[in-house]
TORDO-889901 format. One record per atom (N, C-alpha, C, O): z negated, x negated, y negated. Coordinates in steps of 0.001 Angstrom, whole numbers, plus 500000, padded with zeros to 6 digits. Atoms other than C-alpha are relative to their C-alpha. Example, Ala and Ser with C-alpha at 12.3 -4.5 7.8 and 13.67 -1.06 7.14 Angstrom:
<atoms>
500000499110501190
492200487700504500
500000499100498800
499335498064498819
500060500820501190
492860486330501060
499270500770498910
499101500261497802
</atoms>
This chain:
<atoms>
499924499006501350
500041499974499893
500043499108498943
500925499204498090
499942500891501173
499138497179497613
501522499262500029
502177499020499014
498770500701500274
502223495498498468
501124500824499652
502080500224499161
498951499142500456
504495498462497814
499809500048498356
500782499985497604
500180499776501417
502660498862494242
500466498428499114
500979498328498000
499535501271500789
503269495134493345
501571500006499905
502160499811498842
498474499912499877
506986495465494555
500691500805498848
501685500437498221
499687499026501079
507204498549492134
499856499271498827
500885499176498159
500181500542501265
505911496753489278
500931498793499694
501470498677498593
498923501169499910
508071493584489955
501368500465499423
501978499992498465
498848499527500124
510968495685490160
500297500753498695
501465500817498313
499931499346501114
510341497671487031
500149498968498867
500954499149497954
499847500841501065
509751494574484919
501109499252500068
501543498758499028
498507500763499960
512993492852486231
500689500796499388
501416500247498561
498745498844500434
515042496179485253
499626499975498441
500606499953497696
500139499974501441
513384496180481696
500468498650499504
501240498619498546
499325501287500540
514128492443481228
501247499827500036
501831499191499159
498415499948499887
517524492825482330
500546500838498707
501462500381498024
499408499271501018
518026495683479717
499677499506498706
500492499676497799
500134500755501158
516601493904477071
500786498867499901
501327498625498822
498731501311500159
518806490732477751
501168500617499715
501895500042498905
498642499425500195
521677492895477708
500224500607498937
501404500517498598
500111499931501096
520823494458474527
500195499091499030
500933499277498063
500079501025500963
520112491234472870
501270499059499937
501500498218499068
498868500905500106
523438489763474011
501206500825499283
502214500348498759
498647499042500599
525677492709472795
500143499703498545
499232499556497731
499531500286501507
527524492065469644
500231501159499072
501121501901499487
499839498803500852
527454494734466901
501208499972499189
501667500958498613
498790500046500905
530470493250465159
501166500482500901
501282500023502037
498802499599499334
533782495139466185
501028498919499919
501157498246498897
499001500679500079
536581493196467152
501229500602499571
501582501742499873
498620499366500695
539953493469465174
500998499080500736
500820497863500783
498810500562499798
543152492575466659
501079500011499040
501328501119498566
499317499905501275
545596491730464035
501476499793500542
501616498796501250
498643500144499672
549418492066464714
500804499690498794
500970500487497870
499386500452501307
551407489912462264
501375500513500060
501896500520501176
498720499249500100
554706491585461277
500690499507498613
499946499267497662
499351499965501232
557253490992458540
499996501139499111
499944502279499574
500197498748500856
557111493124455343
500706501290500216
500216502398499999
499069498948499647
560088495193456414
499752500760501477
500354501806501717
500477499464498897
558480495926459924
498710500813499855
498405501663500691
501371499430499881
555029497023458774
499859501374499912
498745501824500181
500110498594499774
555899500778458509
500320500481501284
500040501630501628
499638499577498668
557253500726461983
498720499690500933
498413500394501895
501126500191499078
554146499083463426
498918500907499742
498198501368500628
501091498863500168
551857501401461659
500241501314500662
499305502018501039
499777498770499425
553658504300463048
499977499842501558
499716500797502290
500368499964498634
553577502826466481
498432500036500412
498005500592501423
501356500010499700
549918502205466295
499252501555499997
498301501931500681
500468498522500104
549485505984465171
500291500792501238
499475501568501734
499467499457498762
551615507071468170
499059499738501373
498713500604502177
500838500392499029
549532505035470555
498538500566499810
497971500909500848
501123499525500137
546287506213469078
499798501325500429
498667501746500672
500042498627499555
547183509685470074
499931500242501268
499298501248501588
500024500359498423
547607508870473825
498723500047500460
497839499376499927
501472499979499417
544650509677475828
499986498677500649
500994498037500952
500274501089499594
542912506840477108
499986499702501477
499358500573502079
500069499750498369
543343505791481046
499771498625500459
500083497635499798
500423501139499344
542109503248483369
501598499111500400
502751499530500294
498797500798499562
544401500211484685
500668500831501221
501796500488501575
499321499301498740
545314502471487613
500714501317499508
501318502076500266
499243498617500712
546659505336485181
499158501139500130
499639502122499566
500625498937500233
543923507769485717
499223500187498706
498824499201498086
500483499687501174
542434509524482821
498305499507499826
497518499662500759
501328500517499881
539013507935481502
499352501518499563
499881502128498634
500825498804500122
536601511113481518
498932500215499215
498303501273499196
501138500294500971
534102509848478953
500525499096498965
501332498185499148
499493500847501228
534574508458475556
499377498633500127
498350498442499476
500361501389499941
534055504743476473
500904499204499155
500944497981499292
499036500580500985
536518503869473937
499320499452498664
499938498786497833
500433500443501350
534149503211471148
499660498377499821
499356497797498779
500316501654500102
533631499416472125
501044499189500119
500943497974500288
498874500663499814
537175498753472325
500321499376498457
499986499797497350
499540500778501520
538591496405469583
501069501098499245
501726501932499867
499221499343500519
540464497982466919
501457499168499570
501504497944499691
498764500809500068
544190497032465970
500393500288498644
500287501432498202
499380499748501285
545730496443462509
501283499181500000
501492498177500681
498658500944500112
549230495295461479
499653499345498652
499090499951497741
500116500770501024
549163492533459055
501356499331499546
502017498825500453
498884500591500397
552135491202456928
499863498533499903
498936497992499300
499772501755500271
553006487463457061
501154499813499294
502153500533499314
498930500538500870
555012485544454739
500808498979500951
500191498036501447
499229501033499202
557865483654456729
500313498873499025
500941497884499405
</atoms>
């Protein structure tokens, strides 16, 4: 009986420590992926991003994501570069 209590306490402490470590390691700063385009391609790039943004999120196998797990995904922006 004492052994069960000790193992339960150890397992609880380990799970709490793992959760705390995960929270400490998570970055709050959102990543931004920049697509560099020429000035005449900027409108097309933005239009493409709008169209892609309206598509439903899917997994690698093509099945839809049933929960909103896209909040931690990086954002994408079109950036004009000078040639």
